[in-house]
N, C-alpha and C positions, 0 to 999 in steps of 0.2 A: 224679387222676393216679396214685394208688397202684394202682387197678384196672388201668389201662393198663400200668403197669410190671410188675405181677404176671403179667398175661396174656402180655406180650411176653417176660418172663423164662422162662416155660414154653416158648413157641414157640422162642425163641433157644437155650435149653438143649437142647431136643430136636434142633434142626438142628445144633448143635455136636456132639452125640453121634453124629449121622449122619455128620458130616464125620470124626470120629475113627474110626468104624467103616470108612468108605470108605478112609481113609488107611492103616489097619492091614491092610486086605485086601492080598493079594499083588499085585493089579494097581495099587493106589494107591501102595504103598510102593516098588515098582520104578520108578515113573514119574518121580520126582524125586530130588534129592540128599538125603542124610541130614539135613543142617542145615535144609533147607526143610521136611522132614517133621517135624523136631523143633519148628520154629517154629510150624507149623500145629497140631500136637498140643498144645503149651503154650498157644497162644492159645485154642484150643477148650476146653481144660480151665479156663482162667481165665474164659471166658464162662459155663461151667457153675457155677463157684464164685460168680461174681457173681449168677447166677440163684438159687442156693441162699441166698445172703446176703440177697437181697431178700425171699424167703419167710420166713427166720428173723427179719429185721427187722420184718416185718409182724406176726409173732406176738409181738414184744416180747422176743425172746431175744438180740438183737444190737443194740448201740448204733448210732447213725446214722453214725458215722465210717467204718466199712468200706463201708457202702452209698453214702456220698458218694464215696469213692475209686473204687468200682466204677462208679458213674454217670459219673464223669469219664473213666474208662478206656473205657467203652462209647461215650460221646459223642465221644471222639477216634478210637476204632477204626472207627466207622461211616464217616466221610469217607475214612479211609485205605483201607477196603475198596472204596469206590466208585471212588476214584482208581486203585487196583490193577486193578479190573475194566476201567476205561477203558484203562489201559496195556496189559493183555493183549489187549483187542479191537483196539487200534491196531497192536500189534507182530505178533500172530499171526493176526488176523482171526477168532479164536474168541470170539464174543460170549457171555458168561455172564451173562445177565440175572438169574438167580436170586441171584448174588452181589451185584449192585447192590441188589436188593430186600432181601437180608439185611443189607447195610451200612446201608441206610435204617432197617431194623427195629432194628438195634443202636443207631443214633443216637437214634431215638425212645424206646427203652427207657431209655437213659442220661439223656435230657432229662426224661422222665417221673419217673425216680427223683430227679433233682435238684430238680425242681419240687415233688414230693411232700414231700421233706425241707424245702424252703423254706416250703411252706405249713404244715407241722407245726410248725416253729420259730416261725412268726409267731403261731400259736395259743397256743403255750406262753408267749411273751413278753407276749401281750396279757392273759393270765389273771392 
């Protein structure tokens, strides 16, 4: 599960960086209100921070606590992203499939992080 979590941390962090770059462009920033842009930027930044914490945790430089919180955050953010995508599709007719796939990827990364920590703690207690 750790391998899946690390791979998805890389993919999700890259996509979050792309979303930050898109939102900071002149076209993306003028498209929405400032509070919506701030919410998108802070969420994408947190996704990158969780991705970095997964990498640092795998190297043994970070305790499992922040990784656990990051996994829970991503596991909750995934369904929220999927529901938001469905809401946008129903209200505007603009179906953004890539965001639903991204939400699923966030949810799988969070679940893989949580299961990786659970498997690791089981090995520690059994020893």
